[in-house]
Backbone as a ProteinNet text record, in pm:
[ID]
protein_1_A
[PRIMARY]
MSELAQYSDLLIVEGALSIDVGAQPQLTDTRSSIAQDIKHLLMESGLVTKLLAQRSATLRSDVYTEIELLIETDTRLVPGTIELDTTAAELITITATTYDFGVITTEV
[TERTIARY]
1022	1008.8	859.6	816.6	675.6	645.1	517	477.4	507.4	482.5	503.3	649.6	739.7	881.6	930.5	859.3	906.6	886.4	767.7	740.2	656.5	705.1	632.4	659.2	560.7	574.5	479.5	503	409.8	283.7	168.5	41.8	13.5	-10.1	-45.7	-191.5	-273.6	-415.3	-444	-493.1	-525.4	-407.8	-287.6	-169.1	-107.6	-160.4	-108.2	-76.2	18.7	56	-61.3	-95.5	-206.4	-154.4	-219.6	-179	-286.3	-244	-341.5	-378	-462.7	-510.5	-398.5	-289	-175	-73.8	-113.6	-28.3	95.3	81.8	188.9	151	248.3	215.5	169.8	67.2	19.2	104.2	113.2	192	101.2	152.2	86.9	189.2	141.3	236.4	190.4	276.7	259.1	187.7	72.9	-0.5	-34.5	-78.8	-116.1	5.3	118.3	240.7	283.2	275	311.5	215.9	86	-12.8	10.7	41.6	69.4	194.7	296.8	419.9	393.3	309.3	275.8	202.9	107.9	31.9	124.6	215.5	307.4	407.3	449.8	538.9	475.7	348.2	278.7	256.8	219.6	196.5	326.6	437.3	565.6	622.5	582.3	636.3	583.3	467.9	407.6	321	315.1	236.3	87	40.6	-101.7	-139.3	-51.9	-76.4	-84.5	-3.7	-7.2	-145.1	-219.6	-351.6	-458.2	-438.1	-542.1	-589.2	-498.1	-535.7	-531.1	-508.7	-493.3	-628.9	-661.8	-790.4	-777.5	-659	-636.8	-636.9	-724.4	-731.6	-601.5	-537.7	-411.8	-301.9	-292.2	-189.1	-218.3	-346.6	-381.3	-337.1	-357.2	-314.1	-162.8	-89.8	55.6	94.2	24.6	53	16.9	-94.4	-131.2	-22.4	35.2	143.9	265.5	297.5	408.2	383.4	259.6	224	246.8	199.9	219.3	366.7	445.9	588.8	657.7	616.9	674.3	639.1	514.2	472.5	549.6	576	647.5	791.1	844.4	980.1	987.3	872.3	870.1	900.9	1009.9	1056.5	970	875	785	667	650.3	536.5	578.2	487.4	510.7	495.3	599.2	589.2	477.6	408.3	299.7	165.2	157.5	29.8	-37.7	23.8	-31.7	-146.2	-260	-376.1	-428.4	-461.1	-519.5	-664.9	-753.1	-894.7	-921.1	-947.9	-966.6	-1111	-1204.4	-1344.1	-1408.3	-1362.2	-1414.2	-1350.7	-1430.1	-1383.2	-1269.5	-1272.4	-1173.4	-1067.8	-1081.5	-989.6	-926.2	-803.7	-738	-724.4	-785	-772.3	-660.3	-565.5	-448.7	-457.2	-445.1	-443.7	-313.9	-246.8	-122.1	-107	-23.2	4	144	152	282.1	336.4	465.2	526.3	484.6	471	451	309.4	227.8	100.6	-22.2	-7.1	-122	-155.5	-282.3	-328.5	-345.5	-300.9	-324	-398.5	-470.9	-545.1	-530.9	-510.3	-504.8	-564.4	-600.5	-659.1	-580	-567.4	-501.5	-598.5
-1498.8	-1510	-1504.7	-1598.2	-1600.2	-1491	-1454.7	-1350.6	-1392.6	-1517.9	-1565.8	-1553.8	-1583.2	-1577.4	-1434.1	-1337.8	-1200.5	-1136.4	-1144.8	-1086.6	-1184.8	-1221.5	-1312.5	-1270.7	-1285.4	-1241.8	-1322.1	-1319.6	-1380.7	-1295.5	-1358.3	-1286.5	-1242.9	-1113.5	-1056.4	-1011.6	-1059.3	-1022.9	-964.6	-841	-770.3	-770.8	-749	-738	-868.9	-982.4	-1111.9	-1199	-1286.7	-1381.6	-1475.4	-1492.2	-1579.4	-1723.5	-1814.4	-1954.4	-2039.3	-2136.6	-2225.3	-2341.2	-2432.8	-2543.3	-2638.8	-2638	-2722.4	-2651.8	-2537	-2456.5	-2401.5	-2381.9	-2322.9	-2179.6	-2089.5	-1951.1	-1943.1	-1862.7	-1842.8	-1737.6	-1747.4	-1653.3	-1563.5	-1448.7	-1359	-1327.7	-1292	-1266	-1150.9	-1111.3	-1007.7	-884.1	-852.6	-729.8	-721	-830.2	-830.7	-805.3	-859.2	-839.3	-692.9	-630.3	-488.7	-403.1	-430	-354.4	-371.3	-492.6	-516.8	-440.6	-438.6	-365.6	-216.3	-160	-17.6	11	-73.5	-56.9	-60.3	-156.3	-167.7	-52.6	-5.2	109.7	230.8	253.8	368.4	351.8	232.9	209.8	227.5	179.8	190.7	332.1	412.2	547.2	642.6	611.6	700.2	810.2	817.9	923.8	905.5	782.4	756.6	799.7	775.9	816.1	967.3	1039.2	1185.9	1240.1	1164.8	1210.3	1195.3	1104.2	1072.3	1192.8	1272.1	1384.7	1518.2	1513.4	1637.2	1693.2	1810.9	1873.6	1977	2028.1	2130	2066.9	2115.2	2063.3	2088.4	2199.7	2232.4	2135.3	2107.9	2015.6	1872.2	1834.7	1701.8	1689.3	1795.3	1794.6	1777.2	1839.3	1822.9	1677.2	1611.3	1471	1384.3	1414.2	1337.8	1349.5	1467.2	1486.9	1404.5	1403.8	1321.2	1173.7	1129.9	990.4	958.7	1045.7	1023.2	1014.5	1106.9	1107.5	981.7	934.4	812.2	691.8	683.3	572	573.3	691.3	701.7	652.2	630.6	577.9	429.5	362.6	220.2	210	143.2	136.8	48.9	-24.8	-108.4	-29	95.4	179.3	284	316.4	421.7	555.6	639.3	769.8	853.7	926.4	1014.1	945.6	816.3	744.9	719.1	763.4	738	835.6	780.2	862.8	821.5	921.6	896.7	940.1	853.6	887.5	896.5	1018.2	1042	1077.8	1042.3	1079.4	998.3	874.9	794.6	845.4	853.7	912.6	833.7	702.9	622.4	558.3	568.1	497.2	591	557.9	620	509.6	527.7	430.9	477.5	390.5	422.1	341.9	412.6	349.4	390.7	293.4	321.3	222.6	257.6	170	111.5	-20.3	-86.9	-99	-116.7	-135	-268.1	-372.6	-506.8	-561.3	-509.7	-575.4	-485.3	-365.8	-276.8	-204.9	-175.9	-94.1	-180.5	-126.1	-189.8	-93	-147.6	-66.9	-128.9	-42.8	-87.5	20.9	-17.7	78.1	77	196.4	212.4	285.5
-1740.5	-1596.4	-1561.5	-1478.4	-1441.4	-1340.1	-1331.2	-1236.6	-1093.5	-1058.4	-922.8	-883.1	-973.4	-942.1	-924.8	-981.8	-977.2	-840.5	-781.5	-649.9	-570.1	-453.9	-366.6	-223.3	-136.1	1.7	89.2	218.8	312.5	319.4	326	331.4	474.5	491.3	620.5	612.8	706.9	711.3	848.8	850.7	974.2	1071.9	1019.9	1102.1	1147.3	1103.1	1145.8	1024.4	1042.9	939.5	911.9	786.1	747.9	734.9	806.8	809.5	741.5	659.6	595.1	687.8	641.3	724.6	765.4	695.3	729.5	818.3	875.8	963.9	891.4	760.9	681.4	646.5	644.2	607.1	462.1	438.4	302	233.8	102.2	23.3	-59	-91.5	-185.2	-293.5	-412.7	-519.4	-608.5	-695.7	-798	-745.7	-799.9	-766.8	-618.9	-561.3	-419.9	-330.9	-369.4	-292.8	-295.4	-411.6	-424.2	-341.7	-351.1	-274.1	-124.4	-81	60.6	103.9	20	52.2	68.6	-17.1	-8.5	122.7	155.4	279.3	400.6	404.6	517	519.6	403.5	395.6	463.4	434.3	492.8	642.9	684.2	827.1	905.2	852.1	920.7	916.8	819.1	805.8	912.6	969	1067.8	1007.6	876.3	812.1	835.1	835.6	858.2	999.2	1095.4	1233.7	1246.1	1166.7	1169.9	1133.4	1052.7	1008.2	1117.5	1210.9	1308.6	1388.6	1438.2	1522.8	1449.3	1318.5	1242.1	1199.5	1247.7	1213.7	1102.4	1081.9	979.8	840.8	755.6	618.5	543.2	568.9	502.2	543.9	672.9	720.6	678.3	668.6	616.7	471.6	393.8	253.3	242.4	334.7	335.7	361.3	453.9	483.8	363.8	296.6	176.6	70.2	56.4	-39.4	1.4	131.4	180.7	150.9	167.9	140	-7	-94.6	-238.5	-274.2	-220.1	-249.9	-197.6	-80.6	-25.9	-112.9	-156.1	-241.2	-373	-424.9	-552.8	-544.9	-423.8	-412.8	-448.2	-456.3	-494.1	-642.4	-675	-814.2	-903.9	-846	-926.8	-980.9	-933.3	-973.1	-1074.4	-1163.8	-1262.8	-1192	-1191	-1124.4	-1184.5	-1098.8	-1143.6	-1154.5	-1126.8	-1139.3	-1005	-897.1	-763.8	-738.3	-699.4	-665.8	-529.3	-447.9	-316.3	-319.3	-272.3	-257.4	-108.1	-61.7	81.2	114.2	26.5	50.1	161.8	183.9	295.1	424.1	528.8	653.9	717.8	711.6	783.3	695.2	564	474.5	372.6	337.7	222.7	119.8	4.4	-103.9	-195.7	-218.2	-300.1	-428.6	-540	-671.3	-740.2	-800.3	-870.7	-985.5	-1079.4	-1193.3	-1177.9	-1192.4	-1188.1	-1329.4	-1339	-1470.3	-1532.8	-1450.7	-1504.5	-1493.6	-1399.8	-1370.4	-1380.1	-1431.3	-1445.1	-1316.3	-1298.5	-1186.2	-1061.4	-947.2	-817.8	-728.3	-632.6	-537.2	-399	-299.2	-160.7	-71.8	49.1	143.5	273.2	330.6	459.9	550.4
[MASK]
++++++++++++++++++++++++++++++++++++++++++++++++++++++++++++++++++++++++++++++++++++++++++++++++++++++++++++

């Protein structure tokens, strides 16, 4: 089975459907599709929003743990490989290992 046939999705850029010059939606596949799915999972869960007004470091850590646990529910990822990098003030960088495509990285 080819990589393209395994995971394919519409490409979303900055919250909007990405359209090519022929007015057709662009596609994303394999690693990019999984990373996009993780990003959308977190945005739809409301966990990222919980962090916006949270000043308590302890409560932020609790939300980060919730985020990790939610990401681990994706069956395409190897459990225990999800890492969150929260050193940047405005971004959470997520790194995880997939079963089929190696390491993926996305930012929320």
